[in-house]
N, C-alpha and C positions, 0 to 999 in steps of 0.2 A: 388580533394581535397583529403588528407588524413592527418586526424586527428588525433596525438598521445598524449597518456596521459603517464604519469609517470603509471609505472605495468599495463599501457592497454594492451590492444590485437593489431599488426600491421595489422592483415588481418581487421579491421573491418573500411570502409568507409562508411560515410554519404550521406546521397543523400537527397537533401533541396529540397520538393517538397511545393506548396500554402498553406495556409492555410486549404483549404479545395479544397481534388480534388478527389471526387470519381471516376474516371474514370481512377487513378495513385490506388485504394485503392481494390485490389482484395477481400474481404467483401463486397463487397457496391458488387460484380457478384452473389456471391451465394447470398445475400439476394433480388437482379435484376430477380434470376435464381429458388428462391423459389414464389416469387410474379406472378410471369408474366408468369411460366409454369406452373411448379408443382399447383399449388395454384389459379391458374386463374379460374374466379368466382365462388371459395370458399368460402357461405358465413357464418361465425359462426356464433353456436347460443350462444357463449359463449364466455370468455379469454379461459377457460378449454378446451373448442373442436379449437380452436385457436392455444392453443398448443399441442392440439395432431396430427394436420395437417401437423405443422410447423416441430417437430422433424421427422418425419417420409421421410422429405422433405429434411432437416441437413442432417440425416442419409446414404437417399441416393445418394447425391453428395458428400461426405466423401467417398464415394467406388467406387470412379466414378474417378482417376487417371485423364484418358484425359483431363477429364472436367476439374478439378483444373488447370492444368496446362496447358488451355487455359484462365481461370482467370488472369491469372501472365502473358502468350502471351498480350493478348490484353491492360494490364496496362503496357507492356514496361516492365515487371522485369524479371532478368535472377533466377533461384529456385536455 
């Protein structure tokens, strides 16, 4: 379905998704990787400790293009 609005970009095509579809959201894969891989068995002492652990996990994923591509592939989305 192509939806064009006056003055809008003709290359934009909306994708209709269910109200909540974590399997179709690459961000959920980022969180899952951090939670079950990088931070598995991690028990923070407080929120600051958790923050110090999560930030490097997110930065590490950002530096792995093949990992990011796999999240989009898993969701069935094209880059």
